[in-house]
N, C-alpha and C positions, 0 to 999 in steps of 0.2 A: 259773901264769905264772912266768916268770923275767924280771924287768923288764917289757918290753912284749910278750914272746914267749909265746904259748900253748904249753905243753909237754904237758899232758895234759888231756883233757876227760873228766869222770866224770859219768855219768848214774846217780844213785842213787835207787832206789825204796824209801822208808822203810817202806811198808806191807808189802812182801814181803821186805825186807832183801836186795835183789838189786841188782847194779850191773854196769855196762859201762864200761870205760875204753879210751880211744883216745889213743895218743901222737902228738904232732906234732913230736917231735925224736928223733934217734938217740942223743942224749947221755943215757944211763941215769941219770946223777946228777941230771939235771933233771926226770926223770919222776916221777910220784907213787908208782909201785910198782916202780921199777927194772926188772929183767928179767922180773918176774912179769907174764905176759901174760893171766892169768886170775885176777885178785884176787878174794878172797872178801869178805863183809861184815866179817869180823874184820880182814882186811887194811885195809879202809877205815877202821874204827874206830882201828886202830893209826896209820894215816897221819894222821888228824885229831889224835890226841893228841900225835903228834910235832911238830905245827905249833902247839902252844900251850904255855903255862907248865906246868912239871911239877907234878904233884899234891903233891909233897913240898916245894915251894919255900916258904921262910920268907916270911911276909907274904902268903900266898895269899889269905886272906879279904879283906884290904885291897885287893889287886889286883882281885879280883872285884867288890867294891863300887865301885871307881873306874871300871871299864868297864861297870857296870850289869848284871852277871850274878849271879843269886842263889845258884847252887851250881856246883860243878865239872862242867861239861858241855862237852866239847871242841867240839861243833858250835856251841853258843851263844857260846863264847869266840871261835871263829874268825869267826863272823858279825860280831863287834865289831872284831876285830883284823886280819881278812883273813889270818890265819895268818902274819903277818910276823914274822920272827925277825931279831935283830941281826946274825947271822953270814952271811946270804945275801940275795939279791935276789928270792927267791921269795915268792909270795903267792897267795891263793885268791879267786876271784870266784864268788859264789853267784847262781844264777838259779833261782827256783822256778817250776815249771810247773803 
């Protein structure tokens, strides 16, 4: 999402490490994978990591403890933070099926 606007819907199958992404905006800056229309699982992992605290950040251990995550795991971090970053209005909503 960007604010209240859905920008990209991602359906990710963790058992097969397969995904499908559908954009709901023409603004490539607001989409999850930019102009990449056929993202791979690796692209998905990179996207998730880009939406959370860097691995090299000072105070990382304390941050993870504060949000209740035991180790650096981008998916678990984003489930807690919704992938919110100080520099933009984008965020991620998870729905498990």
